[in-house]
C-alpha positions as CSV (number, residue, x, y, z in Angstrom):
1,L,12.3,25.1,-37.9
2,T,11.8,24.0,-34.4
3,R,9.3,25.0,-31.8
4,S,8.6,24.2,-28.2
5,A,7.5,20.7,-27.1
6,M,4.0,22.2,-26.6
7,S,3.3,23.7,-30.1
8,L,0.2,25.0,-31.7
9,L,1.0,25.7,-35.3
10,R,-1.5,27.8,-37.3
11,V,0.5,29.6,-39.9
12,A,0.3,30.7,-43.5
13,F,3.8,31.3,-44.7
14,A,6.5,30.0,-47.1
15,V,9.6,28.7,-45.3
16,L,13.0,27.9,-46.9
17,L,14.8,25.5,-44.6
18,P,16.8,22.3,-44.9
19,V,15.2,19.0,-43.8
20,A,17.1,18.2,-40.6
21,V,16.0,14.7,-39.9
22,V,13.8,11.9,-41.1
23,L,11.4,11.0,-38.3
24,S,10.1,7.5,-37.6
25,Q,8.4,5.8,-34.8
26,P,8.8,2.0,-34.4
27,W,5.9,-0.2,-33.4
28,G,6.0,-1.1,-29.8
29,L,4.3,-0.8,-26.5
30,Q,5.9,1.6,-24.0
31,S,8.1,0.4,-21.3
32,E,8.3,2.3,-18.1
33,A,12.0,1.8,-17.7
34,A,14.6,0.4,-20.1
35,C,13.7,-2.7,-22.1
36,N,16.5,-2.9,-24.7
37,F,15.5,-5.0,-27.7
38,T,17.8,-5.4,-30.6
39,N,14.7,-5.5,-32.8
40,A,11.4,-4.1,-31.6
41,P,9.0,-7.0,-30.9
42,R,5.4,-7.1,-31.9
43,V,4.4,-8.5,-28.5
44,S,3.3,-6.1,-25.7
45,H,5.8,-5.6,-22.9
46,F,6.4,-3.6,-19.8
47,W,8.8,-3.1,-16.9
48,D,7.9,-5.4,-14.0
49,V,10.1,-5.1,-10.9
50,S,8.7,-8.4,-9.6
51,C,10.7,-10.2,-12.2
52,R,14.0,-9.3,-10.6
53,N,14.3,-12.5,-8.7
54,S,12.0,-14.6,-10.7
55,S,11.9,-16.7,-13.8
56,S,8.2,-16.1,-14.3
57,L,6.5,-16.3,-17.7
58,G,7.5,-13.4,-19.9
59,C,10.4,-12.1,-17.8
60,L,13.8,-11.4,-19.4
61,A,11.8,-10.4,-22.6
62,D,14.7,-8.5,-24.1
63,G,17.3,-11.1,-23.2
64,Q,19.1,-8.6,-21.0
65,N,16.9,-7.2,-18.2
66,P,14.9,-9.6,-16.0
67,E,12.4,-6.8,-15.3
68,C,11.5,-6.5,-19.0
69,R,8.4,-8.7,-19.4
70,F,6.1,-9.8,-22.3
71,C,2.4,-9.6,-21.6
72,G,-1.1,-9.9,-22.8
73,Q,-0.7,-11.7,-26.2
74,G,0.0,-15.1,-27.6
75,D,2.1,-17.3,-25.2
76,Y,2.0,-14.5,-22.7
77,K,-1.8,-13.9,-22.6
78,K,-2.0,-14.9,-18.9
79,V,0.5,-12.1,-18.0
80,L,-1.7,-9.1,-17.2
81,C,-0.5,-5.9,-19.0
82,P,-0.8,-2.7,-16.9
83,A,-3.2,0.0,-18.1
84,S,-0.2,2.1,-18.8
85,S,0.3,0.0,-21.9
86,C,-2.4,2.0,-23.5
87,S,-1.1,4.9,-25.7
88,F,-3.5,7.8,-25.9
89,A,-2.9,10.7,-28.3
90,N,-4.6,12.9,-25.7
91,P,-5.3,12.2,-22.1
92,P,-8.7,10.4,-21.8
93,H,-11.4,11.3,-19.2
94,L,-12.7,7.8,-18.7
95,P,-11.3,4.8,-16.8
96,Y,-9.5,2.2,-18.9
97,Y,-7.5,-1.0,-18.5
98,W,-5.7,-3.5,-20.7
99,D,-7.9,-6.5,-21.6
100,A,-6.1,-9.3,-23.3
101,D,-9.5,-10.7,-24.5
102,C,-10.4,-7.6,-26.4
103,R,-11.0,-7.8,-30.1
104,L,-12.7,-5.6,-32.7
105,G,-16.4,-6.0,-32.2
106,K,-16.3,-5.8,-28.3
107,I,-17.5,-2.6,-26.7
108,G,-14.8,-0.3,-25.4
109,C,-11.9,-2.0,-27.1
110,L,-9.4,0.0,-29.1
111,A,-9.9,2.9,-26.6
112,D,-6.6,4.6,-27.5
113,G,-7.1,4.1,-31.3
114,V,-3.9,2.1,-31.4
115,H,-4.2,-1.1,-29.3
116,V,-7.2,-3.3,-29.6
117,Q,-6.6,-4.5,-26.0
118,C,-6.9,-1.0,-24.5
119,R,-10.5,-0.8,-23.2
120,F,-12.7,1.9,-21.7
121,C,-14.9,0.9,-18.8
122,G,-17.2,1.8,-15.9
123,E,-18.4,5.3,-16.6
124,F,-21.0,6.6,-19.1
125,P,-21.2,5.5,-21.9
126,Y,-19.7,2.2,-20.8
127,N,-21.7,1.9,-17.5
128,G,-23.7,-1.3,-17.6
129,T,-21.8,-2.7,-20.5
130,V,-18.1,-2.8,-19.6
131,P,-17.2,-3.2,-15.9
132,C,-13.7,-2.1,-14.8
133,K,-11.1,-4.6,-13.9
134,T,-10.3,-4.5,-10.2
135,G,-6.6,-3.7,-9.5
136,N,-5.8,-3.0,-13.2
137,T,-7.8,0.1,-14.0
138,T,-6.5,3.6,-14.5
139,T,-8.9,6.3,-13.5
140,P,-7.6,9.6,-14.8
141,A,-7.6,12.6,-12.5
142,G,-9.7,14.5,-15.0
143,S,-12.8,12.2,-14.9
144,C,-16.2,12.3,-13.4
145,L,-16.7,10.5,-10.1
146,F,-20.3,9.7,-9.2
147,V,-21.4,7.8,-6.0
148,N,-24.1,6.2,-8.2
149,E,-23.6,6.3,-11.9
150,P,-26.5,8.3,-13.5
151,E,-28.3,7.4,-16.7
152,M,-28.0,11.0,-17.9
153,P,-25.2,11.4,-20.5
154,H,-22.2,13.3,-19.3
155,F,-18.7,14.1,-20.3
156,W,-15.6,16.0,-19.2
157,D,-15.7,19.6,-20.4
158,A,-12.6,21.7,-19.7
159,T,-14.5,24.9,-20.5
160,C,-16.9,24.4,-17.7
161,E,-17.3,27.1,-15.0
162,D,-19.6,27.1,-12.0
163,G,-23.0,28.3,-12.9
164,M,-22.9,26.9,-16.5
165,L,-25.7,24.5,-17.3
166,G,-24.8,20.9,-16.5
167,C,-21.4,21.6,-15.0
168,R,-20.3,20.0,-11.7
169,A,-22.6,17.1,-12.5
170,D,-20.9,14.7,-10.0
171,G,-21.0,17.4,-7.3
172,M,-17.2,17.4,-7.2
173,H,-15.6,18.4,-10.5
174,K,-16.8,21.5,-12.3
175,E,-15.6,20.0,-15.6
176,C,-18.0,17.0,-15.2
177,R,-21.0,18.0,-17.3
178,F,-24.5,16.6,-18.1
179,C,-25.6,16.9,-21.7
180,G,-28.0,15.9,-24.4
181,R,-31.2,14.9,-22.5
182,G,-34.0,16.5,-20.5
183,D,-33.0,19.7,-18.8
184,Y,-29.6,19.5,-20.4
185,S,-30.6,18.9,-24.0
186,E,-29.2,22.2,-25.1
187,V,-25.7,21.2,-23.9
188,K,-24.1,19.4,-26.9
189,C,-22.7,15.9,-26.1
190,P,-19.5,15.0,-27.9
191,A,-19.5,12.3,-30.6
192,S,-17.2,10.3,-28.4
193,L,-20.2,9.2,-26.3
194,C,-21.0,6.8,-29.2
195,T,-19.7,3.4,-28.3
196,F,-19.1,1.4,-31.5
197,R,-18.1,-2.2,-31.3
198,E,-15.5,-1.3,-34.0
199,P,-14.8,2.0,-35.8
200,P,-17.5,2.7,-38.4
201,A,-16.3,2.3,-42.0
202,Q,-15.4,5.3,-44.1
203,P,-17.0,7.5,-45.2
204,Y,-19.5,7.4,-42.4
205,K,-19.3,10.0,-39.7
206,H,-21.4,10.3,-36.5
207,Y,-22.5,12.7,-33.8
208,W,-24.7,12.8,-30.7
209,E,-28.3,14.0,-31.6
210,P,-30.7,14.4,-28.6
211,L,-33.6,14.8,-31.1
212,C,-33.2,11.2,-32.4
213,W,-36.6,9.4,-32.5
214,N,-38.6,12.5,-31.6
215,A,-40.0,12.8,-35.1
216,S,-40.0,11.0,-38.4
217,S,-37.4,13.3,-39.7
218,D,-35.0,12.4,-36.9
219,I,-34.8,8.6,-37.3
220,L,-32.4,8.1,-40.2
221,G,-29.0,7.3,-38.9
222,C,-30.0,7.1,-35.2
223,L,-28.9,4.2,-33.0
224,A,-25.7,4.2,-35.0
225,D,-23.7,2.3,-32.4
226,G,-26.5,-0.1,-31.7
227,I,-26.6,1.0,-28.0
228,H,-27.5,4.7,-27.7
229,R,-30.5,6.0,-29.5
230,E,-28.9,9.5,-29.8
231,C,-25.8,8.3,-31.6
232,R,-26.4,9.2,-35.3
233,F,-24.6,8.7,-38.6
234,C,-24.4,11.7,-40.8
235,G,-22.8,13.3,-43.9
236,A,-22.0,10.5,-46.2
237,G,-23.3,7.4,-48.0
238,D,-26.9,6.4,-47.0
239,Y,-26.9,9.3,-44.5
240,S,-25.7,12.1,-46.7
241,V,-29.0,13.9,-46.1
242,V,-28.3,14.1,-42.4
243,L,-26.0,17.1,-41.9
244,C,-23.1,16.7,-39.5
245,P,-22.5,19.5,-37.0
246,A,-19.7,21.8,-38.0
247,V,-16.4,21.6,-36.1
248,E,-16.0,24.8,-34.1
249,K,-13.0,27.0,-34.7
250,V,-10.2,27.2,-32.1
251,D,-10.0,30.6,-30.5
252,L,-6.4,31.7,-30.6
253,G,-7.0,35.0,-28.8
254,T,-4.1,37.4,-29.2
255,A,-1.8,34.5,-30.4
256,A,-3.6,35.0,-33.7
257,N,-1.4,38.1,-34.2
258,Y,1.6,35.9,-34.9
259,A,2.7,33.7,-37.7
260,I,5.1,31.9,-35.3
261,L,4.9,32.1,-31.5
262,T,7.1,30.0,-29.3
263,K,8.2,29.9,-25.7
264,T,11.7,28.4,-26.2
265,G,13.1,29.7,-29.5
266,I,13.1,29.5,-33.3
267,S,16.0,28.9,-35.7
268,T,16.0,29.5,-39.5
269,V,18.4,30.1,-42.4
270,P,19.0,33.5,-44.2
271,S,16.8,32.6,-47.2
272,S,13.6,32.0,-45.3
273,S,10.5,34.0,-45.7
274,I,7.8,34.4,-43.0
275,T,4.6,36.3,-43.5
276,G,3.5,37.8,-40.2
277,N,4.9,38.6,-36.8
278,V,7.3,36.3,-35.0
279,G,7.3,36.2,-31.2
280,V,9.5,34.5,-28.5
281,S,8.7,34.5,-24.8
282,P,9.8,34.0,-22.1
283,A,13.0,33.1,-24.0
284,P,15.1,36.2,-24.9
285,G,15.6,37.5,-28.4
286,T,18.9,35.7,-28.7
287,Y,16.9,32.5,-29.0
288,M,15.7,33.7,-32.5
289,T,18.7,32.5,-34.5
290,G,19.4,32.6,-38.2
291,F,17.5,35.9,-38.7
292,S,19.4,39.0,-39.9
293,S,17.5,41.5,-37.8
294,T,17.9,45.1,-36.6
295,A,16.4,46.5,-33.5
296,D,14.1,49.5,-33.9
297,S,15.2,52.8,-32.2
298,S,12.3,52.3,-29.8
299,K,13.7,48.9,-28.8
300,E,10.2,47.6,-28.8
301,F,10.7,45.3,-31.8
302,S,13.2,44.3,-34.5
303,R,13.0,44.1,-38.3
304,S,14.3,41.5,-40.6
305,S,14.2,41.1,-44.4
306,Q,13.0,37.5,-43.8
307,I,9.9,38.6,-41.8
308,T,7.1,40.8,-43.3
309,G,6.0,41.7,-39.7
310,F,7.8,42.4,-36.5
311,A,10.3,40.2,-34.5
312,L,9.3,40.4,-30.9
313,S,10.8,38.9,-27.7
314,A,10.7,39.1,-23.9
315,T,13.8,41.2,-24.0
316,H,12.3,44.0,-26.0
317,S,11.2,47.2,-24.3
318,S,7.8,47.6,-22.5
319,P,5.0,46.9,-23.2
320,V,6.1,44.1,-25.5
321,P,7.0,41.5,-22.7
322,A,3.5,41.9,-21.2
323,I,1.9,41.6,-24.6
324,L,3.8,38.5,-25.4
325,S,3.0,36.9,-22.0
326,T,-0.7,37.3,-22.8
327,A,-0.2,35.9,-26.3
328,V,1.7,32.8,-25.0
329,S,-1.1,32.2,-22.4
330,D,-3.7,32.4,-25.1
331,M,-1.6,30.0,-27.2
332,E,-1.5,27.5,-24.4
333,T,-5.2,27.8,-23.9
334,A,-5.8,27.2,-27.6
335,Y,-3.4,24.2,-27.5
336,T,-5.4,22.6,-24.7
337,T,-8.7,23.4,-26.5
338,A,-7.5,21.9,-29.7
339,S,-6.2,18.8,-28.0
340,Q,-9.6,18.2,-26.3
341,R,-11.6,18.3,-29.5
342,N,-13.3,15.0,-30.2
343,N,-12.0,13.0,-33.1
344,T,-14.4,12.9,-36.1
345,E,-12.2,11.4,-38.9
346,G,-10.6,8.3,-37.4
347,Y,-7.3,7.6,-35.9
348,N,-3.8,7.4,-37.4
349,L,-4.9,8.0,-41.0
350,R,-2.4,6.2,-43.3
351,G,0.0,5.8,-40.3
352,G,0.5,9.6,-40.3
353,N,1.9,9.7,-43.9
354,L,-0.5,12.4,-45.3
355,G,1.3,13.3,-48.6
356,G,-1.0,13.2,-51.6
357,L,-4.2,13.2,-49.6
358,T,-7.1,15.6,-49.8
359,L,-8.6,16.2,-46.3
360,T,-12.2,17.3,-45.7
361,P,-13.2,19.3,-42.6
362,G,-13.0,17.6,-39.2
363,V,-10.8,16.5,-36.4
364,Y,-7.9,14.0,-37.2
365,T,-6.0,12.3,-34.4
366,F,-2.6,10.7,-34.5
367,G,-0.6,8.7,-32.0
368,T,2.2,8.8,-34.6
369,D,4.4,11.4,-36.2
370,I,2.7,13.3,-39.1
371,N,4.8,13.2,-42.3
372,I,4.1,15.3,-45.4
373,Y,6.3,13.9,-48.2
374,S,4.2,15.3,-51.0
375,D,1.5,17.9,-51.4
376,I,-1.5,17.7,-49.2
377,T,-4.8,19.5,-49.8
378,F,-7.4,20.8,-47.4
379,S,-10.7,21.0,-49.2
380,G,-13.7,22.9,-47.8
381,G,-15.6,26.1,-47.5
382,A,-14.5,29.4,-46.0
383,D,-15.9,28.6,-42.5
384,N,-14.9,24.9,-42.4
385,V,-12.4,23.9,-39.7
386,F,-9.6,21.3,-39.8
387,I,-7.8,20.2,-36.7
388,L,-4.9,17.7,-36.7
389,Q,-3.8,16.4,-33.3
390,T,-0.6,14.4,-32.8
391,T,1.4,13.3,-29.8
392,G,4.4,13.0,-32.1
393,K,6.3,15.3,-34.5
394,L,5.2,17.2,-37.6
395,M,7.6,17.0,-40.6
396,Q,7.1,18.6,-44.0
397,A,9.6,17.6,-46.7
398,A,11.4,20.0,-49.0
399,S,9.4,21.6,-51.9
400,T,6.1,20.3,-50.7
401,N,2.9,22.3,-50.3
402,V,0.0,22.5,-47.9
403,I,-2.8,23.6,-50.3
404,S,-6.2,25.0,-49.4
405,S,-9.0,24.6,-52.0
406,G,-12.7,25.2,-52.4
407,G,-12.5,28.3,-50.3
408,A,-10.8,26.7,-47.3
409,Q,-8.6,29.2,-45.4
410,A,-5.3,28.9,-43.6
411,K,-6.8,30.5,-40.5
412,T,-9.1,27.6,-40.0
413,I,-6.4,24.9,-40.3
414,F,-5.0,24.0,-36.9
415,W,-2.0,21.7,-36.2
416,Q,-1.9,20.7,-32.5
417,V,1.6,19.2,-32.2
418,K,3.1,17.9,-29.0
419,G,6.6,17.3,-30.5
420,T,8.9,19.2,-32.8
421,V,7.8,20.9,-36.0
422,W,10.1,20.8,-39.0
423,V,9.4,22.5,-42.4
424,G,11.8,21.7,-45.3
425,S,13.4,23.8,-48.0
426,S,11.0,25.6,-50.3
427,A,8.0,24.1,-48.5
428,V,4.8,26.1,-48.1
429,M,2.9,25.5,-44.9
430,Q,-0.6,26.6,-43.9
């Protein structure tokens, strides 16, 4: 089962398909061009055009291309890695750079959740603690830009509109938003404003609490990161009496009317079983392959014994194309919303190999593929939300099950997948 490169999967169906490929992602930093290693090195590297006519330190790293250069570690520590060496699961909204001196325990390091040397800098909450490196800092287009950095907490909120409280905080970008203090205390700050020297140990969770230190009941767990009084531990261990805020559900809009909705196509085999509607747009109906379907006399939809609902495409009769166009737009909005949710459960859990795990509500972020090689369980209440974000692929092996327990519902499990989605033979996905 394949879907578009931009995929938001939120389905509850049983699919019978062959496993097409075993997905893997070798360790390695990103090269901008074509380093060609026989064996992937564990030393950071990048493509440096200044190496073409030079024998400088680290050049010819792969033994073939002079421009392929080691950097930032070991014997090559003096070679400055570019900020592009960072590998974010989702685009950040803070400046960052590659700091060869970073280590766990230093503020801002491990910014991408993958490389310790990747470091946030400059803007709140790193203003006053981590200055940016001149000439080696990437400032994302989607970031606040103040003439003078304010003490008021702020963050990048893609949902901001002019007139909403705290939006256009920097006077330039409507998405730049004040939060969590004074006149903006009712605007919730994301947990990502906490700046831990190293990720807090499981099972501790945290959030931003503007009421911290205002009363005796709002002291436990506060100052969790040792820097910001509003950063608060919650929900586990010594802080189990401090309730963590619930993760909000992703609004799918009219895309919720489909078990599978794709822009580019879907392929299956005759024995598959899908519960719900299947939609393809703007691709034509011919891009739904492997289905034994028959068009209705109205030509507004098709029926298939493999689908309990309708098969719909951009080539069906009006008003279906317009309906699908709206649904696809809603899907893309939901995809963006899900990708921007702040991580609450840590990064790259078990390297993306989730088989055998029981997951509790929250936001899980992966810079790796997600592989389900044995049953996985989502445990929570009826209103609890689970979001899994990955820049890689999602592969579920044959005869495995995604199980919801304790009242958890398929409609509140969201898979935000940048790559391809594969579901194996006799597998049950939710």
